[in-house]
Wavefront OBJ file of the C-alpha trace (Angstrom):
o trace
v 83.653 147.819 123.472
v 86.400 147.305 126.048
v 87.582 144.136 124.305
v 87.720 145.963 120.975
v 89.747 148.790 122.487
v 92.139 146.339 124.130
v 92.662 144.501 120.850
v 93.317 147.778 119.027
v 95.801 148.912 121.688
v 97.635 145.589 121.512
v 97.837 145.754 117.704
v 98.965 149.390 117.872
v 101.724 148.574 120.379
v 102.895 145.553 118.361
v 103.097 147.637 115.194
v 105.123 150.277 117.026
v 107.561 147.689 118.350
v 107.985 145.484 115.281
v 107.696 147.916 112.396
v 104.560 146.252 111.115
v 101.703 147.994 109.349
v 99.418 150.291 111.310
v 96.185 148.686 112.542
v 93.351 148.908 110.050
v 91.388 151.176 112.392
v 94.048 153.913 112.087
v 92.707 156.442 109.588
v 93.576 159.913 108.337
v 91.216 162.762 107.528
v 90.636 163.541 103.831
v 93.268 165.816 102.324
v 95.935 164.853 104.901
v 98.957 162.530 104.493
v 98.051 158.823 104.392
v 97.539 157.067 107.719
v 100.438 154.687 107.059
v 102.852 157.583 106.525
v 101.643 159.413 109.628
v 101.942 156.224 111.676
v 105.544 155.760 110.482
v 106.370 159.302 111.631
v 104.766 158.614 115.009
v 106.662 155.326 115.342
v 109.978 156.992 114.496
v 109.343 159.689 117.108
v 108.499 157.076 119.745
v 111.629 155.076 118.962
v 113.821 158.186 118.948
v 112.486 159.182 122.378
v 113.104 155.714 123.816
v 116.596 155.600 122.352
v 117.240 158.993 123.971
v 116.104 157.477 127.285
v 118.499 154.544 126.903
v 121.284 156.942 125.966
v 120.667 158.906 129.172
v 120.551 155.727 131.267
v 123.742 154.144 129.886
v 126.292 156.942 129.301
v 129.342 154.759 129.959
v 128.129 152.079 127.547
v 127.496 154.733 124.903
v 130.989 156.127 125.278
v 132.514 152.653 125.030
v 130.833 151.838 121.705
v 130.274 155.305 120.238
v 127.008 157.207 119.824
v 126.109 155.997 116.337
v 126.661 152.334 117.207
v 124.805 152.733 120.501
v 121.740 154.231 118.879
v 121.669 151.572 116.154
v 121.962 148.806 118.771
v 119.309 150.445 120.944
v 116.900 150.528 118.006
v 117.386 146.778 117.536
v 116.849 146.236 121.255
v 113.494 148.004 121.059
v 112.155 145.194 118.885
v 111.871 143.140 122.078
v 112.492 145.766 124.734
v 109.655 148.282 124.578
v 108.511 149.754 127.928
v 106.007 147.605 129.815
v 104.911 150.307 132.259
v 103.636 153.852 132.019
v 106.926 155.276 133.307
v 110.483 155.221 131.999
v 111.874 154.531 135.495
v 113.251 151.011 135.175
v 113.178 151.075 131.370
v 116.208 149.311 129.927
v 116.272 146.415 132.389
v 116.764 143.973 129.517
v 119.476 146.008 127.798
v 122.470 144.353 129.576
v 121.298 140.904 128.447
v 120.867 142.240 124.917
v 124.462 143.506 124.980
v 125.688 140.114 126.248
v 124.090 138.319 123.307
v 124.655 140.893 120.540
v 127.195 139.316 118.124
v 128.984 142.561 117.097
v 129.945 143.102 120.765
v 131.679 139.782 121.376
v 135.004 141.613 121.649
v 133.631 143.589 124.630
v 132.502 140.802 126.994
v 132.410 143.166 129.982
v 129.922 145.563 128.382
v 126.806 143.860 129.783
v 128.175 144.150 133.323
v 128.989 147.830 132.804
v 125.351 148.279 131.790
v 124.204 146.359 134.884
v 126.243 148.701 137.076
v 124.630 151.692 135.353
v 121.177 150.233 136.089
v 122.085 149.737 139.748
v 123.277 153.352 139.901
v 119.872 154.465 138.593
v 118.030 152.205 141.038
v 120.001 153.669 143.928
v 119.357 157.188 142.654
v 115.585 156.622 142.592
v 115.429 154.620 145.826
v 113.442 155.706 148.875
v 115.091 158.345 151.056
v 116.392 157.214 154.459
v 118.814 158.684 156.939
v 121.938 156.522 157.364
v 122.658 155.021 160.759
v 125.371 156.701 162.824
v 128.186 154.108 162.743
v 129.253 155.130 166.246
v 126.284 153.160 167.592
v 128.253 149.946 167.041
v 131.218 151.223 169.025
v 128.971 151.507 172.097
v 127.795 147.874 171.928
v 129.303 144.645 173.109
v 129.846 141.654 170.850
v 126.907 139.678 172.262
v 124.552 142.635 171.890
v 125.614 143.158 168.282
v 125.358 139.493 167.300
v 121.581 139.240 167.862
v 120.642 142.399 165.976
v 118.911 142.258 162.584
v 119.752 145.473 160.722
v 117.680 147.490 158.314
v 119.791 147.939 155.197
v 119.603 151.298 153.492
v 116.863 151.184 150.807
v 119.281 152.410 148.135
v 121.824 149.638 148.771
v 122.599 147.430 145.787
v 125.144 144.570 145.650
v 126.966 143.515 142.500
v 129.760 141.140 141.549
v 131.494 140.856 138.180
v 134.440 138.889 136.871
v 135.630 142.114 135.201
v 136.994 145.368 136.714
v 133.727 147.089 135.807
v 133.909 149.849 138.424
v 136.998 151.413 136.861
v 135.718 150.865 133.311
v 132.449 152.538 134.292
v 134.105 155.370 136.209
v 136.636 156.421 133.579
v 134.062 156.313 130.777
v 131.596 158.292 132.833
v 133.838 160.864 134.499
v 137.195 161.306 132.739
v 137.749 163.659 129.837
v 140.312 161.222 128.457
v 139.387 157.582 129.028
v 142.093 155.718 130.914
v 143.088 152.156 129.942
v 141.863 149.428 132.284
v 143.578 146.033 132.509
v 140.897 143.393 132.013
v 143.119 140.815 133.703
v 143.189 142.883 136.891
v 140.474 140.694 138.400
v 136.789 141.108 139.042
v 134.890 143.494 141.280
v 132.650 143.022 144.299
v 130.712 146.267 144.664
v 128.074 148.090 146.622
v 126.073 150.967 145.190
v 124.419 153.208 147.768
v 122.950 156.705 148.151
v 122.953 157.542 151.873
v 122.601 161.267 151.138
v 122.546 163.254 147.887
v 125.097 161.368 145.807
v 125.158 157.783 144.557
v 128.395 156.137 145.662
v 130.120 153.014 144.351
v 132.526 151.125 146.619
v 134.693 148.059 146.069
v 134.518 145.574 148.929
v 136.236 142.261 149.641
v 134.103 139.380 148.377
v 133.389 138.036 151.919
v 131.850 141.382 152.876
v 129.482 141.158 149.904
v 128.499 137.660 151.081
v 127.963 139.103 154.571
v 125.665 141.819 153.213
v 123.770 139.305 151.081
v 123.104 137.238 154.202
v 121.826 140.340 156.014
v 119.587 141.167 153.063
v 118.118 137.662 153.279
v 117.161 138.250 156.918
v 120.128 137.002 158.945
v 121.155 138.780 162.128
v 124.725 140.027 162.507
v 125.875 136.873 164.269
v 124.428 134.575 161.606
v 125.764 136.674 158.727
v 129.216 136.785 160.338
v 129.600 133.067 159.604
v 130.298 134.072 155.983
v 133.361 136.069 157.091
v 136.954 134.988 157.725
v 137.703 134.387 161.443
v 139.650 137.634 161.817
v 136.682 139.641 160.563
v 134.322 137.884 162.966
v 136.543 138.914 165.866
v 136.537 142.504 164.585
v 132.826 142.572 163.719
v 132.183 145.880 165.488
v 134.955 147.549 163.500
v 133.616 146.088 160.229
v 130.111 147.364 160.992
v 131.479 150.823 161.700
v 133.315 150.787 158.349
v 130.188 149.685 156.503
v 128.149 152.223 158.451
v 130.414 155.039 157.306
v 129.598 154.009 153.730
v 125.878 154.395 154.469
v 124.966 150.710 154.321
v 122.591 150.777 157.307
v 119.445 152.834 157.776
v 118.705 154.901 160.867
v 116.243 152.297 162.135
v 118.851 149.566 161.983
v 119.078 148.581 165.623
v 116.191 146.216 166.416
l 1 2 3 4 5 6 7 8 9 10 11 12 13 14 15 16 17 18 19 20 21 22 23 24 25 26 27 28 29 30 31 32 33 34 35 36 37 38 39 40 41 42 43 44 45 46 47 48 49 50 51 52 53 54 55 56 57 58 59 60 61 62 63 64 65 66 67 68 69 70 71 72 73 74 75 76 77 78 79 80 81 82 83 84 85 86 87 88 89 90 91 92 93 94 95 96 97 98 99 100 101 102 103 104 105 106 107 108 109 110 111 112 113 114 115 116 117 118 119 120 121 122 123 124 125 126 127 128 129 130 131 132 133 134 135 136 137 138 139 140 141 142 143 144 145 146 147 148 149 150 151 152 153 154 155 156 157 158 159 160 161 162 163 164 165 166 167 168 169 170 171 172 173 174 175 176 177 178 179 180 181 182 183 184 185 186 187 188 189 190 191 192 193 194 195 196 197 198 199 200 201 202 203 204 205 206 207 208 209 210 211 212 213 214 215 216 217 218 219 220 221 222 223 224 225 226 227 228 229 230 231 232 233 234 235 236 237 238 239 240 241 242 243 244 245 246 247 248 249 250 251 252 253 254 255 256
């Protein structure tokens, strides 16, 4: 019985995703529209709802390509990008890769990274709550005391690097009434996305600071992670930690 139900569910899901015929076990009561027609209506409603979810998750991408194009591309993406869990949180994780490889978008090579930034914004928004560490704590410590500490990074913190100026592309398409031009030759971005309080914030950082935070995320203490920094930053490590702390990078339990 369980095996039969599992096989039916798998066939039902495949038909929804691929546009194939409804499973043979799908039937309609006498005097009602045929099962195949009713299944098509159901499939269209499911796809429309999922496209709505992608539209809500990627507003900057939608504005860049236009609503009609976005929805048509999203429908194609659903052929291999249906939800794998019983929640829409995290749905769309494969959409940036789809945009990278979608031939009609070759003239917009930055679009996949804009989508990745939108996903990181959502991840930060849904991340666990945690009070940020008071950055003044670092001002009260000596260099040796700081160097042996292993911080707790804020649970919402996300790190991202792109060869394109994606932060400004994302921001103007998300926030401005009139989209501002962005010079693609302006250089890439090294970014953090974090939600220390109510709002998700996006900051540009120098590339060495991103490397520093990556080392901390991998378990290094401050002294070990500082080896990724230029010498001047190592000397001013307390000041750097206070600057990062003001951005909400560290959680309240950071000092260990």
